[in-house]
PAZAPA-4460 file (N, C-alpha, C; in steps of 0.05 Angstrom, whole numbers, plus 32768, in hexadecimal, padded with zeros to 4 digits):
% residues 343
    n_x    n_y    n_z   ca_x   ca_y   ca_z    c_x    c_y    c_z   seq   type   mol
   7F25   812C   85C3   7F09   812F   85CF   7F04   814B   85D4     1      M     A
   7EE9   8157   85CF   7EE1   816B   85D5   7EDF   816E   85FA     2      P     A
   7EE0   818D   8600   7EDF   8190   861B   7EC5   8190   8624     3      G     A
   7EBD   818D   863D   7EA2   818C   864C   7E92   81A4   863E     4      P     A
   7E77   8198   863C   7E63   81AA   8634   7E56   81B2   864F     5      N     A
   7E5F   81BA   8668   7E50   81BF   8682   7E5C   81D4   868C     6      V     A
   7E50   81E3   869F   7E5D   81F6   86AD   7E7D   81F1   86B7     7      P     A
   7E8C   8200   86AB   7EAD   81F1   86B5   7EC1   8209   86B4     8      F     A
   7ED4   8207   86C3   7EDD   81F2   86D6   7ECC   81ED   86EE     9      P     A
   7ECF   81D9   86FD   7EBC   81D2   8717   7EC3   81F0   872E    10      P     A
   7EAE   81EE   873B   7EAF   81FE   8752   7EC9   81F8   8760    11      M     A
   7ED7   820B   876C   7EEE   8207   8780   7EE5   820F   879A    12      E     A
   7EF5   8206   87AF   7EF3   820C   87CC   7F07   821C   87D3    13      A     A
   7EFE   822F   87E4   7F14   8243   87F3   7F1A   8235   880E    14      L     A
   7F39   8235   8814   7F3F   8228   8828   7F3C   823C   8840    15      L     A
   7F2F   8237   8854   7F28   8244   8870   7F31   8237   8888    16      V     A
   7F38   8248   88A1   7F41   823A   88B2   7F2A   822F   88C3    17      E     A
   7F15   823E   88C5   7EFC   8235   88D2   7EE8   8232   88C5    18      T     A
   7ED5   821D   88D0   7EBD   821A   88C0   7EA9   8232   88C0    19      L     A
   7E9D   8239   88A6   7E88   8252   88AA   7E73   8240   88B3    20      P     A
   7E61   8258   88C2   7E49   824C   88CD   7E31   825F   88C4    21      T     A
   7E18   8256   88C7   7E06   8264   88C1   7DEA   8256   88AF    22      G     A
   7DD8   8263   88AE   7DC2   8256   889F   7DC8   824F   8881    23      E     A
   7DD7   8261   8879   7DDD   8260   8856   7DF4   8249   884B    24      R     A
   7DFF   823C   8864   7E12   8226   885D   7E06   820B   885C    25      W     A
   7E10   81F8   884B   7E0E   81E0   884A   7E2A   81D2   8851    26      Q     A
   7E28   81BA   885D   7E4C   81AB   885E   7E45   8192   8852    27      Y     A
   7E5B   8189   884D   7E61   816E   883D   7E7D   8165   8847    28      E     A
   7E7F   814C   8849   7E9A   8142   884E   7EAA   8150   8837    29      P     A
   7EC9   814D   883B   7EDB   8155   8823   7EE7   8139   881C    30      K     A
   7EDE   812F   8805   7EE8   8115   87F7   7F08   811A   87F0    31      W     A
   7F12   8105   87F4   7F33   8104   87EB   7F35   80ED   87D4    32      D     A
   7F30   80FB   87BD   7F2E   80F0   87A4   7F39   80FF   878A    33      G     A
   7F2D   80F9   8777   7F2F   810D   875F   7F12   8118   875C    34      F     A
   7F15   8134   8753   7EFB   8140   874D   7EF2   8134   8733    35      R     A
   7ED9   8134   8731   7ED6   812A   8715   7EB8   8133   870A    36      G     A
   7EB1   8142   86F2   7E99   8146   86E3   7E92   812F   86D7    37      V     A
   7E79   811E   86DB   7E6F   810E   86C9   7E5B   8119   86B8    38      L     A
   7E5E   8117   869E   7E4E   8122   868D   7E46   810D   8675    39      E     A
   7E2D   810D   8670   7E21   8101   865C   7E17   8116   8643    40      N     A
   7E25   8119   8631   7E22   8128   861E   7E16   811C   8606    41      D     A
   7DFD   811E   8608   7DED   810F   85EF   7DF9   80F7   85F0    42      G     A
   7DF7   80E3   8602   7E02   80C8   85FD   7E1C   80BD   8600    43      G     A
   7E2E   80D4   8601   7E4C   80D0   8604   7E4F   80D5   861F    44      E     A
   7E5A   80C6   862E   7E61   80C4   864A   7E7C   80D0   864E    45      L     A
   7E87   80E4   865C   7E9C   80ED   8666   7E9E   80F3   8682    46      A     A
   7EB9   80F1   868C   7EC3   80F7   86AD   7ED9   810E   86A4    47      L     A
   7ED5   8124   86B0   7EE5   813C   86AD   7EF5   8142   86C4    48      W     A
   7F0D   8142   86C6   7F1D   814C   86DD   7F1B   816C   86E3    49      S     A
   7F22   8179   86FA   7F20   8192   86FC   7F2A   81A4   86E7    50      R     A
   7F42   8199   86D9   7F4D   81A7   86C6   7F43   81A1   86AA    51      N     A
   7F2E   8191   86A5   7F24   8188   868C   7F33   8170   867D    52      G     A
   7F41   8162   8690   7F4B   814B   867F   7F36   8133   8685    53      R     A
   7F37   811F   866F   7F22   8109   8671   7F2F   80F2   8685    54      P     A
   7F1D   80E9   8697   7F25   80D7   86AA   7F1A   80BD   86A4    55      L     A
   7F04   80BC   8696   7EF5   809F   8694   7F05   8086   868E    56      L     A
   7F1A   808A   867D   7F28   8073   8672   7F39   8069   868A    57      R     A
   7F3F   8079   869D   7F4A   806A   86B7   7F3E   8062   86CB    58      Y     A
   7F22   8066   86CA   7F0A   8059   86D9   7EF8   8052   86C8    59      F     A
   7EFD   8038   86BA   7EE4   802C   86A8   7ED0   8024   86BB    60      P     A
   7ED5   801C   86D1   7EC4   800D   86E5   7EAA   8022   86E5    61      E     A
   7EAE   803C   86E3   7E9B   8054   86E5   7E8A   8054   86D1    62      L     A
   7E8E   8047   86BB   7E7D   804C   86A1   7E5D   8044   86A2    63      R     A
   7E5E   8030   86B4   7E42   8029   86B8   7E26   8042   86C2    64      P     A
   7E3A   8055   86CE   7E29   806D   86D7   7E18   8078   86C2    65      L     A
   7E26   8076   86AA   7E18   8084   8697   7DFC   807A   868E    66      G     A
   7DF5   8065   8695   7DDB   805B   8695   7DC9   806C   86A9    67      D     A
   7DD0   8071   86BB   7DC5   8084   86D1   7DC0   809F   86CD    68      L     A
   7DCF   80AA   86B4   7DCE   80C8   86B1   7DC3   80C9   8697    69      L     A
   7DAB   80DB   8691   7DA1   80DE   8678   7DAF   80F2   8668    70      P     A
   7DAD   80F1   8650   7DBA   8101   863D   7DBD   811D   8644    71      P     A
   7DD2   812D   863F   7DD5   814A   8646   7DCC   814C   8663    72      H     A
   7DDC   813E   8673   7DDC   8141   8691   7DF7   8140   8699    73      S     A
   7DFD   814A   86AF   7E18   814B   86C0   7E10   814E   86DC    74      A     A
   7E27   8142   86E6   7E2A   8140   8704   7E45   8148   870F    75      L     A
   7E4A   8155   8725   7E63   815B   8733   7E6A   8147   874A    76      D     A
   7E84   813E   874B   7E85   812C   8762   7EA2   8122   8762    77      G     A
   7EA9   8110   8770   7EC5   810B   8779   7EC4   80E6   8771    78      E     A
   7EDC   80E5   8764   7EE5   80C5   8760   7EF4   80C4   877A    79      I     A
   7EED   80A7   8785   7EFC   80A0   879B   7EFE   8084   879D    80      V     A
   7F11   8078   87AA   7F16   805C   87AD   7F13   8055   87D1    81      I     A
   7F00   803D   87D0   7EFC   8038   87EC   7F0E   8021   87F1    82      D     A
   7F1B   801C   8804   7F29   7FFC   880B   7F26   7FFB   8825    83      R     A
   7F17   7FE9   882E   7F12   7FE0   884A   7F05   7FF6   8857    84      E     A
   7EF6   8006   884F   7EE4   801A   8861   7EF2   8033   885E    85      G     A
   7F0B   8034   884E   7F18   8052   8850   7F20   8057   8836    86      K     A
   7F1E   8072   8832   7F2D   807E   8818   7F48   8079   8817    87      L     A
   7F4E   8072   87FA   7F6C   806C   87F6   7F72   807C   87DF    88      D     A
   7F82   8094   87E6   7F88   80A4   87D1   7FA3   809A   87C0    89      F     A
   7FB2   8090   87CF   7FCC   807F   87C6   7FC1   806C   87AB    90      D     A
   7FAC   805F   87B3   7FA1   804F   879C   7F98   805C   8788    91      A     A
   7F8C   8074   878D   7F85   8087   8775   7F96   8090   8764    92      M     A
   7FAD   8098   876E   7FC6   809F   875E   7FCA   8088   874C    93      Q     A
   7FCD   8072   8752   7FD3   8058   8740   7FC3   8057   872D    94      M     A
   7FAA   805F   872B   7F97   8059   871A   7F9F   806A   86FF    95      R     A
   7FAD   8080   8700   7FB4   808F   86EA   7FCB   8083   86D8    96      L     A
   7FC3   806B   86CC   7FDC   8061   86BE   7FD2   805D   869F    97      H     A
   7FEA   8062   8691   7FEA   8064   8673   7FE2   8045   8665    98      P     A
   7FE7   8030   8673   7FE3   8017   8663   7FC0   800D   866B    99      A     A
   7FBA   8008   8651   7F9F   8002   8655   7F99   7FE6   8664   100      E     A
   7FAF   7FD4   8663   7FA8   7FB9   8671   7FAB   7FBE   868F   101      S     A
   7FBC   7FD1   8696   7FC2   7FDA   86B2   7FA6   7FE8   86C0   102      R     A
   7F9B   7FF4   86AC   7F82   8005   86AF   7F6C   7FF0   86B8   103      V     A
   7F6B   7FDE   86AA   7F55   7FC8   86B0   7F59   7FB7   86C7   104      R     A
   7F73   7FAF   86CA   7F79   7FA0   86E1   7F75   7FA9   86F9   105      K     A
   7F7E   7FCD   86FC   7F79   7FD8   8712   7F5A   7FDF   8718   106      L     A
   7F4D   7FE6   8704   7F30   7FE7   8709   7F20   7FD1   8711   107      S     A
   7F2E   7FB9   8713   7F1F   7FA1   8722   7F29   7FA2   873C   108      V     A
   7F44   7FA2   8741   7F51   7F9E   875B   7F4D   7FB7   876D   109      E     A
   7F4A   7FD0   8760   7F45   7FE8   8774   7F32   7FF8   8766   110      T     A
   7F18   7FEE   8765   7F02   7FFC   8755   7EFC   8015   8762   111      P     A
   7EF4   802B   8754   7EEC   8042   875E   7ED2   8048   8762   112      A     A
   7EC9   805B   8770   7EA8   8065   876E   7EA8   8082   876F   113      R     A
   7E91   808A   8765   7E89   80A7   8762   7E78   80B4   8774   114      Y     A
   7E83   80C7   8784   7E6F   80D2   8797   7E66   80EC   878C   115      I     A
   7E4C   80EF   878B   7E46   8109   877C   7E39   811B   8797   116      V     A
   7E45   8139   878D   7E39   814B   87A2   7E2D   8160   8793   117      F     A
   7E26   8162   877C   7E1A   817C   876A   7E0F   8170   8752   118      D     A
   7DFA   817C   874A   7DEF   817A   8733   7DEE   818F   8720   119      I     A
   7DF9   818F   8706   7DFC   81A1   86F2   7DE8   81A8   86E0   120      L     A
   7DE6   8194   86CB   7DCD   818D   86B9   7DC3   8175   86BC   121      L     A
   7DA4   8177   86B7   7D93   815F   86B6   7D80   8162   869F   122      W     A
   7D86   814F   868A   7D75   8151   8670   7D78   816D   8667   123      N     A
   7D90   8172   8668   7D94   8190   8657   7D89   81A8   866C   124      G     A
   7D7D   81A3   8682   7D75   81B8   8692   7D90   81C3   86A1   125      E     A
   7D8E   81E0   86A0   7DAA   81E9   86AA   7DA5   81EE   86CE   126      P     A
   7DA9   81D6   86DA   7DA2   81D9   86F7   7DB8   81E5   8708   127      L     A
   7DD2   81EA   86FA   7DE4   81F9   8709   7DE2   8216   870B   128      H     A
   7DCD   821C   86FE   7DC0   823D   8704   7DB0   823D   8719   129      E     A
   7DA7   822A   8725   7D99   822F   873E   7DAA   822C   8757   130      R     A
   7DA3   8238   876F   7DB3   8237   8786   7DB6   821D   8793   131      R     A
   7DC5   8218   879F   7DCF   81FE   87AD   7DB7   81F4   87B9   132      L     A
   7DA5   8201   87CA   7D94   81F5   87D9   7D7D   81E4   87C6   133      A     A
   7D79   81F2   87AD   7D69   81E4   8799   7D78   81CC   878F   134      E     A
   7D91   81D2   8787   7DA1   81BD   8775   7DA1   81A4   8788   135      R     A
   7DA6   81A3   879F   7DA7   818D   87B5   7D8C   817F   87B1   136      R     A
   7D79   818D   87AF   7D60   8180   87B3   7D58   8170   8795   137      V     A
   7D65   817A   8781   7D5E   8172   8766   7D73   8159   8764   138      E     A
   7D8B   8159   876F   7DA0   8143   8771   7D95   812D   877E   139      L     A
   7D85   812E   8793   7D79   8118   87A1   7D66   810E   8791   140      E     A
   7D54   8121   8785   7D3B   8114   8775   7D44   8103   875E   141      K     A
   7D59   810D   874D   7D5F   8104   8733   7D76   80F4   8732   142      R     A
   7D8B   80F5   8742   7DA4   80E5   873E   7D9C   80C7   874D   143      A     A
   7D8E   80B9   8743   7D83   809D   8751   7D9A   808C   8749   144      K     A
   7DA3   8079   875D   7DB8   8068   8757   7DD4   806F   875F   145      G     A
   7DD9   808D   875F   7DF5   8096   8765   7DFB   8096   877F   146      F     A
   7E10   8095   8788   7E1B   809A   87A7   7E1C   80B8   87A9   147      S     A
   7E0A   80C3   87BB   7E0F   80DD   87C5   7E1B   80E6   87D9   148      L     A
   7E2B   80FB   87DA   7E37   8105   87F3   7E21   810C   8805   149      S     A
   7E29   8103   8820   7E11   810E   8831   7E16   812C   8839   150      P     A
   7E04   8138   8846   7E06   8154   884C   7DF8   815A   8865   151      I     A
   7E01   8173   886F   7DF2   8178   888B   7DF1   8199   8888   152      S     A
   7DDF   81A2   8897   7DDC   81C0   889B   7DE4   81C5   88BA   153      K     A
   7DEF   81B5   88C5   7DF7   81B5   88E2   7E12   81B6   88E9   154      D     A
   7E1A   81CE   88ED   7E38   81D4   88F2   7E48   81C0   8904   155      A     A
   7E38   81BA   891B   7E3D   81A6   892B   7E48   818C   8922   156      A     A
   7E35   8183   8911   7E39   8166   88FE   7E53   816D   88ED   157      V     A
   7E56   8183   88DE   7E6C   8185   88D0   7E87   8188   88E1   158      A     A
   7E85   818F   88F6   7E9F   8190   890B   7EA4   8177   8916   159      R     A
   7E90   8168   891A   7E96   814B   891E   7EA0   813A   890C   160      Q     A
   7E98   8142   88F0   7EA5   812F   88D1   7EC1   813D   88D6   161      W     A
   7EC1   8155   88DB   7EE1   8161   88DC   7EF4   814F   88F2   162      L     A
   7EEA   8146   8904   7EFB   813A   8917   7EFB   811B   8916   163      E     A
   7EE3   8111   890E   7EE1   80F3   890A   7EEC   80E6   88F1   164      R     A
   7EE9   80F2   88DB   7EE8   80E5   88C2   7EFD   80E1   88B5   165      L     A
   7F14   80EC   88C2   7F2F   80E7   88BA   7F38   80C9   88BA   166      E     A
   7F2E   80B9   88CA   7F32   809C   88CA   7F2B   808E   88B0   167      I     A
   7F16   8099   88A3   7F0E   8088   888E   7F15   809E   8872   168      I     A
   7F31   80AD   8878   7F38   80B8   8862   7F30   80D2   8853   169      G     A
   7F1D   80DE   8860   7F14   80F9   885B   7F23   810A   8861   170      L     A
   7F20   8123   8854   7F38   8139   884C   7F2D   8153   885D   171      D     A
   7F16   8150   886D   7F0D   816B   8877   7EEF   816D   8872   172      G     A
   7EE5   8189   8873   7EC6   818C   886E   7EC7   81A0   8859   173      V     A
   7EB2   81A3   8847   7EAB   81B1   8834   7E92   81C4   883B   174      I     A
   7E91   81DD   883C   7E7B   81EF   8844   7E72   81FC   8829   175      A     A
   7E57   81F9   8821   7E4C   8207   880A   7E39   8218   880E   176      K     A
   7E34   8230   87FE   7E24   8246   8802   7E0A   8238   87F5   177      R     A
   7DF4   8239   8804   7DDC   822D   87FD   7DCB   8243   87EA   178      L     A
   7DD1   8257   87EC   7DC4   8272   87DF   7DD0   8274   87C3   179      D     A
   7DE5   8268   87B9   7DF6   826F   87A1   7DF3   825B   8792   180      L     A
   7DF3   8264   8775   7DF0   8251   875E   7E10   8244   875A   181      A     A
   7E0E   822F   8743   7E29   8221   8745   7E39   8237   8737   182      Y     A
   7E54   823E   8741   7E67   8251   8735   7E82   8245   872B   183      K     A
   7E7F   8241   8713   7E98   8230   8706   7EAE   8244   870A   184      P     A
   7EC4   8235   8715   7EDD   823C   8717   7EE5   824C   8733   185      G     A
   7ECE   8253   873A   7ECE   8269   8751   7ECC   825C   8770   186      S     A
   7ED9   826F   8782   7ED8   8263   879D   7EC6   8271   87AF   187      R     A
   7EB3   827F   87A2   7EA2   8290   87B2   7E8D   8283   87C1   188      E     A
   7E85   826D   87B5   7E70   825D   87C2   7E7B   8244   87D4   189      A     A
   7E94   823E   87D4   7E9C   8225   87DF   7EB4   822F   87F1   190      V     A
   7EB1   8222   880C   7EC8   8226   8821   7ECE   8207   8826   191      S     A
   7EEA   8203   882F   7EF3   81EA   883D   7F02   81EE   884F   192      K     A
   7EFE   81DB   8864   7F0B   81DD   887E   7F1D   81BC   887F   193      V     A
   7F35   81BD   8883   7F44   81A0   8885   7F47   819D   88A1   194      K     A
   7F4E   8181   88A4   7F50   8178   88BF   7F72   8177   88C1   195      H     A
   7F7D   818C   88D1   7F9E   8193   88D3   7FA0   8183   88F1   196      H     A
   7FB7   8177   88EC   7FC5   8166   8903   7FE1   8173   890A   197      R     A
   7FEC   816D   891D   8008   8179   8922   8017   815F   8922   198      T     A
   8035   8160   8921   8049   8149   8924   805E   8156   8926   199      V     A
   806F   8146   893E   8089   814D   893E   80A0   813F   892F   200      D     A
   80B0   8150   8924   80BD   8141   890B   80E0   814C   8913   201      C     A
   80F3   813D   890E   810D   8141   890F   8115   814E   88F7   202      V     A
   8127   8167   88FA   812B   8173   88E3   8144   8168   88D3   203      I     A
   8145   815C   88B7   8157   814F   88B0   816A   815B   889B   204      V     A
   8160   8176   8891   816D   8186   8880   815F   819D   887C   205      G     A
   8167   81B1   8869   8159   81C3   885D   8163   81C9   8842   206      Y     A
   814F   81DA   8836   8155   81E7   8818   815C   8201   881D   207      R     A
   816D   820A   880C   8177   8227   880D   816A   8233   87F1   208      T     A
   8165   824C   87F0   8161   825C   87DC   816B   8278   87DD   209      S     A
   8180   827F   87CE   8190   829B   87D5   819E   8292   87EC   210      G     A
   8199   82A8   87FE   81A7   82A8   8819   8198   829E   882C   211      R     A
   817D   8297   8828   816A   8290   883B   8167   826F   883E   212      G     A
   815A   8267   8854   8151   824B   8852   8133   8249   8847   213      I     A
   812C   823B   8835   8116   8236   8822   8101   8227   8831   214      A     A
   810A   8213   883E   80FA   81FE   884B   810A   81EB   885F   215      S     A
   80FB   81DF   886E   8107   81C8   887E   8102   81AE   8878   216      L     A
   8113   819C   887B   810D   8183   8871   8107   8170   888A   217      L     A
   80F4   815F   888B   80EC   8155   889E   80E9   8136   889E   218      L     A
   80F3   812B   88B7   80F7   810D   88BA   80E4   8101   88D2   219      G     A
   80DE   80E6   88CE   80D5   80D7   88E1   80E4   80BE   88E8   220      L     A
   80E0   80B1   88FC   80F4   8094   8904   80DB   807E   8900   221      Y     A
   80E7   806A   88F4   80DB   8052   88F3   80E1   8043   890E   222      R     A
   80D3   8030   8912   80D7   801E   892C   80F4   8016   892D   223      D     A
   80FE   800C   891A   8118   8002   8919   8133   801A   891B   224      D     A
   8128   8032   8919   813D   8049   891F   8144   8054   8901   225      G     A
   8139   8048   88EE   813B   8054   88D6   812E   806F   88CD   226      T     A
   813B   8083   88C2   8133   809D   88C2   8126   80A1   88A5   227      L     A
   810C   80A9   88A6   80FF   80B0   888B   80F9   80CA   8882   228      D     A
   80FF   80D3   8870   80FA   80F0   8863   80DF   80F1   8861   229      F     A
   80D0   8106   8869   80B1   8100   8863   80A4   811A   885C   230      V     A
   80B4   812C   8853   80A7   8146   8849   80B8   8161   8853   231      G     A
   80AD   817A   884F   80BA   8190   8852   80A5   81A4   885D   232      H     A
   80AF   81BA   8866   80A1   81D0   886F   8099   81E0   8854   233      T     A
   8084   81F1   8857   807A   8204   883F   8086   821E   8849   234      S     A
   809C   8221   883B   80AB   823D   8844   80B1   8242   885E   235      G     A
   80C5   8255   8862   80CB   825D   8880   80C5   8279   8884   236      I     A
   80B5   827D   889A   80B1   829C   889F   80C6   82AE   88A5   237      P     A
   80CA   82BF   889A   80E0   82D5   889C   80E9   82DA   88B7   238      Q     A
   80D6   82D9   88CC   80E0   82DE   88E7   80F1   82C6   88EF   239      A     A
   80EC   82AC   88E3   80FE   8291   88EC   811A   8293   88E1   240      L     A
   811A   829F   88CB   8136   82A1   88BC   8151   829E   88CE   241      Q     A
   814F   82B6   88DD   8167   82BE   88EE   816D   82A7   8900   242      A     A
   8157   8296   890F   815A   8284   891E   8168   826C   8911   243      Q     A
   815B   8264   88F8   8161   824C   88EE   817E   8252   88E3   244      L     A
   8186   8268   88D9   81A4   826B   88D0   81B7   8267   88EA   245      Q     A
   81AC   826A   88FF   81BC   8267   8913   81BF   824D   8921   246      T     A
   81A9   823A   891B   81A4   821E   8927   81AF   8209   8912   247      L     A
   81AA   820D   88F8   81B0   81FB   88E7   81CA   81F4   88DA   248      L     A
   81DA   820A   88D1   81F2   8206   88C9   8208   81F8   88DC   249      P     A
   8206   81FB   88F6   8216   81EA   8906   8216   81C9   8902   250      P     A
   81FF   81C9   88FB   81F3   81A6   88FB   81FE   8199   88DE   251      L     A
   8208   81A9   88CD   8211   819F   88B1   822B   8191   88B5   252      L     A
   823D   8195   88CD   8256   8187   88CB   8254   816C   88CB   253      E     A
   8247   815B   88DA   8244   8141   88D6   822A   8135   88D0   254      V     A
   8222   812C   88B9   8205   812C   88B5   81FD   810E   88B3   255      S     A
   81EC   8107   88CB   81E4   80F1   88D0   81F5   80D8   88D3   256      H     A
   820F   80DD   88DF   8220   80CB   88E2   8216   80AF   88ED   257      A     A
   821A   8096   88E4   8212   807E   88ED   81F5   807A   88EF   258      G     A
   81E7   808D   88E1   81C4   8088   88E4   81BD   8084   88C5   259      E     A
   81AC   806C   88C5   819F   8060   88AA   818A   8074   88A2   260      E     A
   818B   807A   888E   8179   8089   887B   815F   8072   886B   261      W     A
   814A   8077   886F   8134   806D   885D   812E   807B   8845   262      G     A
   811C   8089   8843   8118   809B   882B   8125   80B6   8832   263      R     A
   8133   80C0   881F   8140   80DA   8823   8135   80F0   8811   264      T     A
   813B   810A   8817   8136   8122   8807   813D   8120   87E9   265      P     A
   8155   810D   87E1   8162   8110   87C8   8153   80FA   87BA   266      G     A
   813F   80ED   87BF   8135   80D3   87B6   8125   80D7   879C   267      G     A
   811C   80F8   8796   810C   80FC   877F   80F1   80FB   8781   268      G     A
   80E7   80FF   879D   80CA   8100   87A5   80BF   811A   8796   269      S     A
   80A6   8114   878C   8099   812B   8780   808F   8141   8798   270      R     A
   8092   8136   87B2   8088   8146   87C8   80A2   815B   87D3   271      W     A
   80BC   8155   87C7   80CC   8168   87CF   80CE   817C   87C3   272      S     A
   80D1   8194   87D1   80CE   81B2   87CB   80E1   81BA   87B8   273      Q     A
   80DE   81C3   87A6   80F8   81D0   8795   810D   81BE   878F   274      G     A
   810B   81AF   877F   8122   8198   8774   813A   81A6   8771   275      K     A
   8134   81BD   8763   8150   81CD   875B   8160   81DC   8774   276      D     A
   814E   81DC   8787   815D   81EB   87A4   816D   81D7   87AD   277      L     A
   8189   81DF   87B5   819B   81CC   87C5   818D   81C3   87DF   278      P     A
   8195   81AD   87E8   818A   81A3   8803   81A3   819E   8812   279      W     A
   81A4   81A3   882A   81B8   81A0   883E   81B1   818E   8855   280      H     A
   81BC   8174   8856   81B7   8161   886C   81C4   816F   8887   281      E     A
   81B5   816C   889F   81C1   8172   88B7   81BC   8159   88C8   282      V     A
   81CB   8159   88E4   81C9   8145   88F8   81AC   814A   8901   283      R     A
   819C   8134   890B   8185   8134   8910   8183   8135   8932   284      S     A
   8187   814F   8934   8185   8157   8955   816F   816A   8959   285      E     A
   8163   8176   8945   814E   818E   894A   8131   8182   8941   286      L     A
   8120   8186   8954   8103   817F   894F   80F2   8196   8950   287      V     A
   80E1   8193   893C   80C8   81A7   8937   80B2   819A   8938   288      C     A
   809F   81B3   893E   807F   81A6   8938   8076   81B4   891F   289      E     A
   806B   81A2   890D   8060   81AC   88F9   8040   81A1   88F8   290      V     A
   8032   81B5   88E7   8019   81B0   88E1   8014   81A4   88C1   291      R     A
   8003   818D   88C1   8000   8181   88A8   7FDF   8178   88A1   292      F     A
   7FDA   8171   888C   7FC1   816C   8887   7FB8   814E   8880   293      D     A
   7FCE   8149   8872   7FC8   812A   8862   7FE6   811E   8862   294      K     A
   7FE5   8104   8863   7FFD   80F4   885A   7FF3   80E6   883F   295      M     A
   8007   80DD   8830   8002   80D3   8816   801F   80C0   8810   296      E     A
   8019   80A8   880E   802F   8093   8809   8044   809C   881C   297      D     A
   803F   809E   8837   8050   80A3   884D   8060   80BC   884B   298      E     A
   8057   80D1   8841   8066   80E9   8841   804A   80FE   8843   299      R     A
   8052   8115   884D   803E   812B   884E   8034   8131   8830   300      F     A
   801C   8132   882B   8014   813B   880C   801B   8155   8805   301      R     A
   8016   8164   8816   801C   8185   8813   8036   818A   8829   302      H     A
   803D   81A3   8824   804D   81AD   8831   8048   81B7   884E   303      G     A
   8055   81B1   8867   804B   81B3   887F   804F   81D3   8887   304      T     A
   8042   81D6   889B   8048   81F1   88A8   805C   81F0   88C2   305      R     A
   806E   81FB   88C6   8080   81FF   88DC   8071   8210   88F5   306      F     A
   806D   8200   8909   805C   820B   8925   8074   8217   893A   307      L     A
   8084   8203   893F   809D   8208   8957   80AF   81FB   8958   308      R     A
   80C5   81FD   8961   80DA   81E8   896C   80D2   81D9   8982   309      F     A
   80D6   81C2   8986   80D4   81B3   89A0   80EB   81AC   89A9   310      R     A
   80FC   81BB   89B9   8112   81B7   89CA   810F   81A1   89DE   311      P     A
   80F5   819C   89E9   80EE   8185   89FD   80EC   816B   89F0   312      D     A
   80EE   8167   89D5   80E7   814F   89CA   810A   8142   89C3   313      K     A
   810A   812B   89C0   8123   811C   89B6   811B   8114   899C   314      D     A
   812D   811A   898C   8128   810D   896C   811C   80F4   896A   315      P     A
   8127   80E3   897B   8120   80C6   897A   8102   80C4   897E   316      E     A
   80F0   80D5   898A   80D7   80D9   8990   80C5   80DB   8977   317      Q     A
   80D8   80EA   8962   80C8   80EB   894B   80BF   80D6   8939   318      C     A
   80AD   80C6   8940   80A7   80AD   8931   808B   80AB   8921   319      T     A
   808B   809D   8911   8072   8097   8902   805B   8092   8913   320      W     A
   805D   8085   892D   804A   8082   893A   8035   809C   893E   321      E     A
   8040   80B5   893B   8034   80CB   893F   8018   80CE   892D   322      Q     A
   8022   80C5   8914   800D   80CC   88F9   7FFE   80B7   88EF   323      V     A
   8000   809E   88FE   7FF4   8086   88F5   7FDF   8083   890D   324      R     A
   7FC1   808B   8902   7FAB   808B   8911   7FA6   806B   8918   325      P     A
   7FA1   8065   8935   7F9E   8049   893A   7F80   8048   8935   326      T     A
   7F77   8030   8927   7F59   802A   8922   7F4B   8024   8941   327      P     A
   7F36   8029   8946   7F27   801F   8963   7F0E   8019   8957   328      K     A
   7F05   8007   8963   7EE7   7FF5   8964   7ED2   800C   8961   329      P     A
   7EC2   800A   894A   7EAE   8020   894A   7EB5   8034   8938   330      G     A
   7ECB   8037   892F   7ED3   804F   891E   7EC3   8052   8903   331      D     A
   7EC1   8065   88F8   7EAA   8066   88E1   7EB9   805C   88C7   332      P     A
   7EA5   8053   88B7   7EAF   8047   889A   7EA3   805A   8887   333      K     A
   7EAC   8056   886E   7EA0   8066   8856   7E83   805E   8855   334      L     A
   7E7E   8048   8855   7E61   8039   8851   7E4F   8046   8862   335      S     A
   7E57   804F   887D   7E47   8057   8892   7E40   8074   888B   336      D     A
   7E58   8085   8880   7E54   80A0   887A   7E40   809F   8862   337      L     A
   7E44   8091   884D   7E2A   8095   8835   7E13   8088   8838   338      L     A
   7E10   8077   8850   7DF9   8072   8859   7DEB   8086   886C   339      A     A
   7DF7   809F   8872   7DEA   80AC   8883   7DED   80A3   88A7   340      G     A
   7DFB   8095   88AA   7E00   8088   88C7   7E15   8090   88D5   341      R     A
   7E20   80AA   88CC   7E2E   80B5   88DE   7E27   80D5   88DF   342      I     A
   7E20   80DB   88F6   7E16   80F5   88FC   7E27   8104   8909   343      A     A
***
């Protein structure tokens, strides 16, 4: 199959620590799904991933959107799955299945939807060449029947999204330059701010590279006292190496004696950092605080950032309850957001 006949690859976002502000910025929720460029190339519908791979076969329930898209038109957006008013990225992962029968079954059981946030072409007109302020107007005027990502030009609203929308599975806030055209593959026009949280974890081991400690392996306790491996730190600052070399090796003598493991770092998880690096199990005595952005399938999706040791915390206090948000009456739902009922 030929590649997309649209501006490609899609615009990327630069990860920043603070939300950019000013009149030239527009804000959107950061959707947690698969990026997808929906293209009608002269009657042939395609859905392209950010690296140009065809996705439509995995999401056949999105094919009727082709009836809303004129020939030689294309939109930029995100494929998501909404379950009980919350985005479910784990269910998204399950959709990339090679068997057609399985694809059909899942398209009914966990149907996806397409959230549009930009317009590239319409009836052959190169709208991507216009600045975002104009493109958004054209998107709202032309893309009738599509689910459009809400926007705001108010930084206070964006900050509220950042704080409140994690409960429905959103991943942060996107800020886009209103005065710039669509820039394929560039991060110049888009920034993203993620909602970071902190958690206290017990150090269950470490990986080594050369003579240094490459990463810390982290664990959380279940209610029954079982210890689960939940991820690793993303690298170790050089200034921390000497302290870790002093603290960790003495704990190698008796590793988790009498303790029941749940998931372990040797379980072949794709989250494990550097599978070829040796890992060393240690007694679960040290607690550290780390920063993370997202859990996926009960593990940190990305490596975490080490913040500090917590000598004031007992390892048994490092439980799953820290990272499981408790739903409350009145929590926002995805339908509220898409209907503009969250301000």
